[in-house]
C-alpha positions in Angstrom: -22.5 118.1 -23.6 -26.2 116.1 -22.9 -26.6 115.3 -26.2 -23.0 114.0 -26.6 -23.5 111.8 -23.6 -26.5 110.4 -24.9 -25.1 109.5 -28.3 -22.5 107.8 -26.8 -24.5 105.9 -24.3 -26.8 104.8 -27.3 -24.1 104.0 -29.6 -22.8 101.6 -27.0 -26.2 100.0 -26.4 -26.7 99.4 -29.9 -23.5 97.4 -30.3 -23.9 95.0 -26.9 -27.2 94.3 -28.4 -25.9 93.4 -31.5 -23.7 91.0 -29.9 -26.2 89.6 -27.6 -28.9 89.0 -30.2 -27.5 88.6 -33.6 -25.6 85.5 -34.1 -24.0 86.2 -37.5 -21.9 88.7 -36.0 -20.8 86.5 -33.2 -19.8 84.1 -35.9 -17.5 86.8 -37.3 -15.3 87.5 -33.8 -12.1 87.7 -34.4 -12.0 87.0 -38.1 -9.7 90.1 -39.0 -7.7 89.0 -36.3 -7.2 85.4 -37.7 -6.6 86.7 -41.2 -3.6 88.8 -39.6 -2.4 85.8 -37.5 -2.7 84.0 -40.7 -0.4 86.7 -42.2 1.9 86.7 -39.6 2.9 83.2 -39.7 3.4 83.3 -43.3 5.4 86.1 -43.8 7.4 86.5 -40.6 11.2 86.2 -41.0 12.0 84.6 -38.0 9.3 82.0 -38.7 10.8 81.1 -41.8 14.1 80.4 -40.3 12.6 77.5 -38.4 10.8 76.3 -41.4 14.5 76.1 -42.7 15.5 74.1 -39.8 12.8 71.6 -40.0 13.7 71.6 -44.0 17.1 70.4 -42.9 16.2 67.7 -40.8 14.0 66.0 -43.2 17.1 66.1 -45.9 19.2 64.7 -43.2 16.9 62.0 -42.8 17.0 61.3 -46.2 20.9 61.3 -46.0 20.5 58.8 -43.2 17.9 56.6 -45.1 20.3 56.5 -48.3 23.0 54.7 -46.2 20.6 51.3 -46.6 21.3 51.3 -50.4 24.0 49.9 -52.0 26.8 52.3 -52.7 28.0 52.4 -56.6 31.2 54.1 -57.7 33.7 53.8 -60.5 37.4 54.1 -60.3 40.1 53.9 -62.2 44.1 53.7 -61.5 46.5 54.0 -64.5 50.6 53.2 -63.3 53.5 54.3 -64.7 57.1 53.4 -63.0 60.5 53.1 -63.4 63.4 51.6 -61.3 62.4 50.5 -57.7 62.8 46.9 -56.1 63.0 44.3 -58.9 63.7 40.2 -58.5 65.8 38.0 -60.7 64.1 35.4 -62.8 67.5 32.9 -64.2 64.8 31.5 -66.8 68.0 31.4 -69.1 70.4 29.6 -66.9 67.6 27.2 -66.3 66.2 26.4 -69.5 68.9 27.3 -72.2 70.9 24.3 -71.5 67.5 22.3 -71.8 66.8 23.8 -75.0 70.5 23.2 -76.3 70.0 19.3 -75.8 66.8 19.2 -77.2 67.8 20.7 -80.6 71.3 18.6 -80.6 68.9 15.7 -80.5 66.7 16.8 -83.3 70.0 17.9 -85.5 71.2 14.1 -85.2 67.2 13.2 -86.6 67.9 15.2 -89.4 65.3 18.0 -88.1 66.1 21.3 -87.4 66.2 22.4 -84.0 63.6 25.0 -82.9 64.4 25.8 -79.3 66.0 29.4 -79.1 68.1 30.6 -76.6 66.7 33.2 -74.0 67.7 35.6 -71.5 67.6 35.8 -67.7 64.4 37.7 -66.8 64.0 40.9 -64.1 61.0 41.4 -63.1 60.1 44.8 -61.0 57.8 45.3 -58.1 56.3 48.3 -59.6 54.3 47.7 -62.4 54.7 50.3 -65.4 52.0 50.7 -68.2 49.5 49.1 -65.8 45.7 49.8 -65.4 42.7 48.4 -62.6 39.6 50.1 -64.0 36.4 49.0 -61.9 33.1 49.1 -60.8 32.8 48.9 -56.9 29.4 48.2 -55.2 29.4 48.1 -51.4 26.0 47.1 -49.7 25.9 47.1 -46.0 24.6 44.0 -44.6 24.9 44.1 -40.6 25.6 47.8 -39.1 23.7 48.9 -36.4 25.3 52.5 -36.4 23.4 53.5 -39.4 20.2 51.5 -38.3 20.7 53.7 -34.8 21.6 56.8 -36.8 18.2 56.8 -38.8 15.9 56.7 -35.8 18.5 59.9 -34.2 17.1 61.6 -37.5 13.5 60.7 -37.1 13.5 62.3 -33.6 15.4 65.3 -34.7 12.8 65.9 -37.2 10.3 65.8 -34.3 12.2 67.9 -32.5 12.4 70.3 -35.4 8.7 70.3 -35.8 8.2 71.0 -32.5 10.4 73.7 -31.7 8.7 75.3 -35.2 5.3 75.1 -33.6 6.9 76.7 -30.2 7.6 79.3 -31.9 4.5 79.5 -34.0 2.4 79.5 -30.9 4.7 82.3 -29.3 4.2 84.7 -32.7 0.5 83.9 -32.2 0.3 85.7 -28.4 2.6 88.0 -29.3 0.7 89.2 -32.6 -2.3 88.8 -30.5 -1.0 91.0 -27.8 0.4 93.5 -30.1 -3.2 93.7 -31.8 -5.0 94.1 -28.3 -2.3 97.1 -27.6 -3.3 98.4 -30.6 -7.0 98.1 -29.9 -6.0 99.5 -26.6 -4.4 102.7 -27.9 -6.9 103.6 -30.2 -9.9 103.5 -27.9 -7.6 105.7 -25.5 -7.3 107.9 -28.2 -11.2 107.8 -28.6 -11.7 108.6 -25.1 -9.2 111.9 -25.2 -11.4 112.6 -28.4 -14.8 112.5 -26.4 -12.8 114.5 -23.9 -11.9 117.3 -26.0 -15.6 117.5 -27.5 -16.8 117.8 -23.9 -14.1 120.4 -23.1 -15.1 122.7 -26.4 -18.6 122.2 -25.9 -17.8 123.7 -22.1 -15.8 126.6 -23.8 -18.5 127.2 -26.2 -20.9 127.5 -23.5 -18.7 129.7 -21.5 -18.1 131.9 -24.1 -21.6 133.0 -24.6 -22.0 133.7 -21.2 -19.0 136.1 -21.1 -20.1 137.5 -24.3 -23.4 138.4 -22.6 -22.0 139.2 -19.5 -23.1 136.5 -17.5 -19.9 135.2 -16.2 -16.6 136.3 -15.8 -13.6 135.6 -18.2 -11.5 133.8 -15.6 -14.0 130.8 -16.2 -12.7 130.7 -20.3 -9.2 130.8 -19.3 -9.4 128.1 -16.7 -11.4 125.6 -19.6 -8.6 126.5 -22.3 -6.0 125.6 -20.0 -7.9 121.8 -19.5 -8.5 121.8 -23.5 -4.5 122.3 -23.9 -3.9 119.7 -21.3 -6.4 117.4 -22.7 -4.8 118.0 -26.4 -1.5 117.4 -25.0 -2.6 114.0 -24.0 -4.5 113.3 -26.8 -1.3 114.2 -28.9 0.6 111.3 -26.7 -2.1 108.7 -27.3 -2.1 108.7 -31.0 1.8 108.7 -30.9 1.4 105.4 -28.8 -1.0 104.4 -31.2 1.0 104.6 -34.4 4.0 102.8 -32.2 1.6 100.0 -31.4 0.8 100.1 -35.2 4.0 99.9 -36.0 5.1 96.9 -33.7 2.1 95.2 -34.8 2.9 95.2 -38.8 6.7 94.5 -37.8 5.2 91.2 -36.2 2.9 90.4 -39.7 6.0 91.6 -41.9 4.1 94.5 -43.1 5.1 98.3 -43.8 5.4 100.1 -40.7 3.3 102.8 -41.7 0.5 100.1 -42.9 -3.6 100.7 -41.6 -4.1 98.3 -39.1 -8.1 97.2 -39.5 -9.5 97.3 -36.2 -11.9 94.6 -35.6 -14.9 95.6 -33.4 -15.9 92.6 -32.7 -12.8 91.5 -30.8 -14.5 92.9 -27.8 -16.5 90.1 -27.3 -13.7 87.4 -27.8 -13.4 86.3 -24.2 -17.0 85.4 -24.4 -16.7 83.6 -27.4 -13.5 81.5 -26.9 -14.0 78.1 -25.3 -10.6 75.8 -24.0 -9.7 74.2 -21.3 -8.2 76.8 -18.6 -6.8 74.6 -16.1 -4.5 71.6 -16.1 -1.4 71.0 -18.3 -1.8 70.6 -21.9 -1.0 67.0 -23.0 0.1 68.0 -26.6 2.7 71.2 -25.5 5.2 71.2 -28.1 7.8 71.8 -25.2 7.1 68.5 -24.0 6.7 67.1 -27.1 10.7 68.6 -27.9 12.0 67.3 -24.7 10.6 63.9 -25.3 12.2 63.8 -28.6 15.4 64.8 -27.4 15.3 61.9 -24.7 14.6 59.5 -27.2 17.1 60.7 -29.6 20.1 60.3 -26.8 18.5 57.0 -26.0 19.1 55.5 -29.6 22.6 57.5 -29.6 23.7 55.4 -26.3 22.4 52.2 -28.0 24.3 53.2 -31.0 27.3 53.6 -28.8 26.8 50.0 -27.3 26.5 48.6 -30.9 30.5 48.5 -30.8 29.6 44.9 -29.7 27.8 44.3 -32.9 30.4 43.2 -35.8 30.1 45.2 -39.1 29.7 43.2 -42.2 29.3 44.4 -45.9 29.6 42.9 -49.3 31.8 44.9 -51.6 31.7 43.7 -55.6 34.1 44.6 -58.4 33.7 44.6 -62.2 36.6 45.6 -64.2 39.4 45.2 -66.2 43.5 44.9 -64.9 46.2 44.3 -67.0 49.1 46.1 -68.8 48.5 48.5 -71.4 45.3 50.9 -71.4 42.9 48.0 -73.1 39.7 46.4 -72.2 39.8 42.7 -73.5 38.2 39.7 -72.5 41.8 38.5 -71.1 41.9 41.8 -68.8 38.3 41.3 -67.3 37.4 40.2 -64.0 34.9 39.8 -61.5 35.6 39.6 -57.7 33.6 39.5 -54.8 34.5 39.9 -51.0 32.6 39.3 -47.8 33.9 42.1 -45.1 33.6 41.7 -41.7 34.8 44.4 -38.7 34.7 43.8 -35.0 36.3 45.8 -33.1 37.9 43.6 -29.7 39.8 46.6 -28.2 40.1 50.5 -28.3 41.1 51.5 -25.2 37.6 51.8 -23.6 36.8 54.4 -25.6 33.3 53.2 -26.5 32.6 51.9 -23.4 33.0 55.7 -22.3 31.1 56.9 -25.4 28.1 54.9 -24.1 28.3 56.2 -20.5 28.4 59.9 -21.8 25.5 59.0 -23.9 23.5 57.6 -20.6 24.2 60.5 -18.7 23.0 62.6 -21.3 19.9 61.1 -21.3 19.5 61.1 -17.4 20.0 64.8 -17.8 17.1 65.5 -20.6 15.3 63.0 -18.4 15.7 65.8 -15.5 15.0 68.7 -17.7 11.6 66.7 -18.9 10.3 66.3 -15.2 11.5 69.9 -14.9 9.5 71.2 -17.6 6.2 69.9 -17.1 6.6 71.4 -13.2 7.3 74.7 -14.9 4.3 74.5 -17.6 2.2 73.5 -14.8 3.1 76.5 -13.0 2.6 78.8 -16.1 -0.6 77.7 -16.8 -1.9 78.0 -13.4 -0.2 81.7 -13.6 -1.9 82.5 -16.5 -5.4 81.4 -15.1 -4.7 83.5 -12.0 -4.0 86.6 -14.1 -6.8 86.0 -16.3 -9.3 85.5 -13.6 -7.9 88.6 -11.6 -8.4 90.7 -14.9 -11.5 89.7 -15.3 -12.4 91.0 -11.7 -10.8 94.0 -12.4 -12.7 94.7 -15.4 -16.1 94.3 -14.4 -14.9 97.0 -11.5 -13.5 99.3 -13.9 -16.8 99.1 -15.7 -19.1 99.5 -12.8 -17.0 102.7 -12.3 -17.4 103.8 -15.7 -21.2 103.8 -15.7 -21.3 105.7 -12.3 -18.9 108.3 -13.6 -21.2 108.9 -16.5 -24.2 109.1 -14.2 -22.3 111.3 -12.1 -21.3 113.5 -15.3 -24.8 113.7 -16.5 -25.8 115.1 -12.9 -23.0 117.6 -12.7 -24.0 118.6 -16.5 -27.5 119.7 -15.4 -26.4 121.1 -11.8 -23.9 123.3 -13.9 -26.7 124.3 -16.3 -28.4 126.0 -13.8 -25.6 127.2 -12.1 -26.0 124.6 -9.1 -22.5 123.4 -9.6 -19.4 125.1 -10.1 -16.8 124.9 -13.4 -14.3 123.2 -11.7 -16.7 120.4 -10.2 -17.8 120.2 -14.1 -14.0 119.5 -15.1 -13.6 117.3 -12.0 -16.5 115.0 -13.5 -15.3 115.2 -17.0 -11.8 114.0 -15.6 -13.5 111.5 -13.6 -15.1 110.4 -17.1 -12.1 110.4 -18.9 -10.0 108.2 -16.5 -12.8 105.6 -15.9 -13.1 105.3 -19.7 -9.0 104.7 -20.0 -9.3 102.9 -17.0 -11.9 100.5 -18.5 -10.5 100.1 -21.9 -7.0 99.3 -20.8 -8.8 96.6 -18.0 -10.6 95.3 -21.1 -7.9 94.7 -23.1 -5.4 93.7 -20.2 -8.1 90.9 -19.9 -7.8 89.7 -23.6 -4.1 89.9 -23.1 -4.1 87.6 -20.2 -6.5 85.3 -21.9 -3.5 84.9 -25.0 -1.4 84.3 -22.5 -3.5 81.5 -20.9 -4.3 80.3 -24.4 -0.4 79.8 -25.0 0.4 78.3 -21.7 -2.3 75.6 -22.3 -1.3 75.3 -26.2 -5.4 75.9 -27.0 -4.9 77.9 -30.3 -5.8 75.5 -33.3 -2.5 76.1 -36.0 -4.1 73.9 -38.0 -7.0 76.1 -38.9 -4.2 79.1 -39.1 -2.8 76.8 -41.7 -5.7 76.5 -43.9 
């Protein structure tokens, strides 16, 4: 038992010396965890959905930009008609008398009269065998709606990018928390394994005493009961570790039973990390998202107020028009039109739309002010929780050192018969409990640090994308 404690203390001392005096090792702090974070940012399904939303916003902006370009379209219309309204043209009645007089004059002069007799015409309003084939070019000249629409789409890209970064930061925090929970569960398993070794060593020693008739068998029964209890606790701890590993693999989109590499250097991560732990983050994506939403509603308000500005566009037609579906010079035409649209009255609808847009912008401004206070509160609470965890970890560290020394003393006194078996088991339980309490408080400190990092937007997302 004494050898086990010595080896445990020696290994701990070696780790501390390595961390304190080896800068190369310190530079590797969190390298395994950073790799897992990059894997999670690349593979997480929910994050991919957020990236698709950003891609949709980019496509919407390109669509809005396309409204500034001329639109070109091909149009054709071919008409077949019969019946309907018509108009009588008495050309025969008007001209046949004149033609007859001209023919008589020509005949009296010894020439042949060449003017024919014609029938009255009936012109149908519906043209038959008629076509209009053209290419139409429409160019917007003045259109405030498409101008503000493009600005709104730009702000929506900012909103989508901020929302994506918000999810990334939340995912980083969740990955770190899940990883610390896994390491915490692994350390607890190690503590129970150490406890099993200690109890097994006590069982071996007392079994020798019983065999040599130097002690009664009741001590073996007590130790065996203690050993069964510790093994049951070990089984539960191993199950908790499996559950923590499965959840961690779920976050990074890996098989649930995938082996998780334990990063021993993460034990000193809280000393290596350096970022502001006070004040509100100026680059907080939640505020950026609300600012983009506010700017978007202001543009929407201006767009609704733009009904006071007329819409002007230029329309140019190039094509062929005439009877029979033919394309010759006689049917070719070019027509250019300048269209102006200026709504004068629409039942005050435009005015009410503008008023609603203004109310929406005021509502978002109120949400922005509230969000600033909430984020400041969240940052302050996270900072206080981190400080509390640091103090609790230090207290548990001192308790662990005292428990180790106490167990050493009781072990030596038990070996010479100065302490009872119950005292030894009690010291062992105190040592195991202190180990577990220190492990829990240590990783709780790291989790509180991850929460503080999330509240202050301290994690560098650009480095995770490299």
